[in-house]
N, C-alpha and C positions, 0 to 999 in steps of 0.2 A: 394482690396489683395497687389496690393505695398505696400502700406502703410506696409501692416504686416509682408511683404519679407524683409525692410529694417529695421525693430525690427528687426526680426528671423539672416538678416546681424547680428548687432551690438550686437546684446543676445550672438551669437556662434562663435566674430569675430576671436577671439586667432585660434580658429582648423581651418574656414574655410579662413586664409592664409595663417597656418601652409599645408593648402595641393594643395591652390595654385601655385607653385613653383612645385609641382608631378604633377601636369594637365599640366603645358606649358613641363615635361621633359619628362609624357605620351602621349600625342596629340602633336607633334610637327605641325601637320597645325595649330591650335589653337594660338599659341605660331607666328607660321608665319602672320595669320590673324590680330593677335592683334596687333604684331610692332606698325603699329601705330600710335598708342593712346600709345605709351609712354607717349611720355610731356602732352598731354591732363589729360592726370591721374596725374600725381603728379601737375597737376597744379590745379584737382579740388582736390585730396588728401588735399594740402595747404587751399583751400579756405572753403571746411571743415571743418577741423580740429580748422583753422580759427572763423568760425561762431560760433562752443560752449567752444571760451575762454574764461575767466573767465578774463575782460580785465582792470579790478580795481585789481588783483592780477600783475599782470605783468606788468601793468604800477610802482607796488609797485618798481616790482626789477628794473625800470629807474628807480625809485629815491635812492635803494637801490642796486647801480650795481655792488658793491664790489663783491660779490659771478660769476655775468655775470660774469665779467670781469676775473675772476680768471680763473673761466673753463674756457674760451678763450685760455685763451691764455692756458692750460694745453692739452685741445683740441687739437688746433691746433696748437701748438709748439713744447708743449715739447712729445707729446705722439707720432708722427710719430720720432723724431730724439730719443726717450725710442727705437723706435720700430726698427726702423735702426741698434742703439747698439747690440739687445738683436739678432737679426738675424742676423750682423756679426759672433756674437758668436756660431750658428745655421748649418748655411750655406747652405740655404733651395737650392732648383734651381734656380739660378738667374731669369728667369721669375716671378719668384711667389716672392721673395723676394722684384724686384720694385714692383711689382705690390701689395703687404700688404706692403709696405711704402706708396705709394700715395694713396689706402686706408685710411691709418691711420692718411694719411694728408688731405682727404676729411672731408670738413664739412656735420656735422654730418643730417643726414638724413632729408627732413623735414617729411618725414612719421609717427618721433619720439616724436612731437604731436599727435599722435591721437595713437596712441604706449602706450605712458602715461595714454590718455586716457583707454584706456584698461585694462592697467595695471595698475589703481588708485594709478599715482604718479602723481608729479607735472607737468601738461601743460603747464603756465604759463612761470617755467623754463624751459622746454624743447625749446617753442616758441622761447624765449629769443633766445638761444643757434641755433636753428636751423635755424630765421631767422640773428640773425647780424653773425653767422658762414657765410651761402652763401656766407652775401654780403662780408667777411672779405676773402672768399675761389680765388679770383684772387686776391690776394696782398698777398697771404700764402703761394700756393700749388705754382707755381711755381719755386720761390728763392727755396722752400725749396728741390721741386723736382732735381735741378739743383744741388743747393752741397750734397744733399744728395744721389740722385737715381746717377747725373753726364748726367744728362739728358736733353733738353729744349722743353718746348709745343708750339708747331709747330700753334697757338695762343696767338693772342696781349690782353693782358688786358683789355683794352677800351671793345674789338668784347664778352672776358667772364665776363666782369663786363656786357653788355646790357643785354648778354644775360640770365644769376640767377636773373640778376635785372628784368626781362619783368617777369618774371615766379613767385619771391617775390614780390613786386613790385605788382605786376597786381593782382597775388591773393589776395592781403593785401584790394588794391580794389573794387575786385569789394566784397568781404566780408564787407564793412566798407557802402560800398552804399546796400545792405541786410538789412542788421541792420539797415539802417538811412527806409528804407519802413517796414520791417517786424522789431512790436511791441514782445520786450521781453518776455514777454510772451509766444506771439505766439512760439519763440525762443526752449524758453527753454518745450511748450508741444512740441513740435516737435522733442526735442533732439532725441530719437529712430535714426527719417529717419534720422536722419541728419549725424551720428556714422558712419548707415547701409549705406549710402554712404559713406564714406570713407572707409568701409569697401570694398565694391564693387570694390570705385578704382583702391585700394590694392590690392586686386585678381586679377584688367585685367594689373595694375605691372605689379607683378610676375611672370602673366604668361607669359608678350612679354617679358620680361629678356632672355627669359631662350630659346631663336631661337637658333638654333642653339647646345644647348648646348648635346641635345637630341644623336647627329652624333656622337662629341665629344667624352661623354661615349665608341660609337660603337670604334672607333677608336684608341680612348688613354685610356684608363680603368685605368693605373694604373698614370697615371700623374692624371685624374679626383679625384682617390679618395686620390691622394696625393692633392690634391686644396680641396677639402673638407676639409679633417681634416686639414688644417690647416687655411682655413676663421674658421673655429666650435672656433680652437683656438684660435687664433687673434681676434676675438668674444668677446669673455665669460674672455677671460687672460684681451681684455682693458676694459669690463666694473668691472673688480673685483677690479685691479690696479685704478680703478677712483673712485670707491668707495667708495677703500678706500682710498684715500690721501683726500675723503672732507666730510668723518662722522662728521667733525670739525660739520659742517650745518645744519644736524641732519636727522636721517638714510631714510627717504623722497626726499632730497632735493639728497640728495647723490646719491642714486639708479639711481635718475631723473639723474643725470649728466654722471653716468655710463651705463645707455640704449646710451645717446645720444654721448657715448664717442666709445662705441661698436659698434652703428649702422650709419656707416660714408654714405651720398650719390652719391659711386659709378655708380647710375644711370646717375644723369646729370655729370660729371666727367666722365663719359663715350661718352656722346652727345658733351664734349667741347672737348677730344680727337677723335673725330670720322675722322681715315680714316691714322693717328699718333702712335696708340697706337699698344702695340705687340701685337696678332694673344693671347701670353697666358694670358696677361696683361686681353684685355676682353672677356674671357673663366673664370678670375680669376673672374670677376666682375660679372658678375653672376651669378657664384657657389656660388659668398659672399653673393647674399639673400637668400640662403639657408636657414645658421644660423638665418638668422635675420628673419625671416616671421613662422624658427619656435620655437625658443628659446620662447616667448612673449605668447605661449600657454603653456610652463611649468613656465614657471617664476611668471606667473598668482594666480599661488594656493599659493606660496609660499611669495611668496610678499605681501598676503591682510592680511596673519595668520603673517607677520614682521611687517607692520604696524598697525595690530594691536590690537599690543603685548604692554605696558605701555615701556613707557620709562626707 
């Protein structure tokens, strides 16, 4: 029964995840209850995604690093700078402007691996961007935040590197151990269940991070509506811009870079900024999960048709 349930989750993952954030909004008690599972869910999402990863393809990118290097330069450096410039022209509320730039400076979300698998994109490339981007974040986010926003993050580079490294290297170690114990054929046969575990953990994360958002909607509906619109716009514009810039690498790869560019690891950044971030930033990071979970359900049929078409 559990096996069938996990396969069901993997088969209908995009729509289940789209509903996850709304469960957290409609059921605040569930969001509060699942709050302590934020960090474990991120760890398990990455572990499950790494189990399903085509490591030969990933190593292929390591041997041909040009696309990965250029993508990381664009995602971790150029994207936040361009975002800050555009926002200086649009002039949204100051709290939201800072939150959007911080979002654009964050590493690609680790769930991009799972999302890319659900969308039939290049999971190996998504893994390289998410994994390496996570390790680069301690070196890039603090100086960019200081230069672009005039704020100094209240956490040391070493401590932030340690926190991110425990999750990234820990999950990779667990996945490598499982791969050593369990045969490749068994993992292939159980791919549906593994994808189902990733979807379940993504659902838990989506519900948990909505803690407090429902109360904010009741108290500041106009601000929340503005933040939601900007969250969707930021995600979509970053995806479109990165996809257009990297079309030379192939449509599937360009869409993968776009997915990574629009979907950033605000959850980890929020954990690193715990106790130091303005409430508007915290609120935007929570609301920013809505497009991250809703858009893949809308993108999946479009991407499948695009990828299936002859070049």
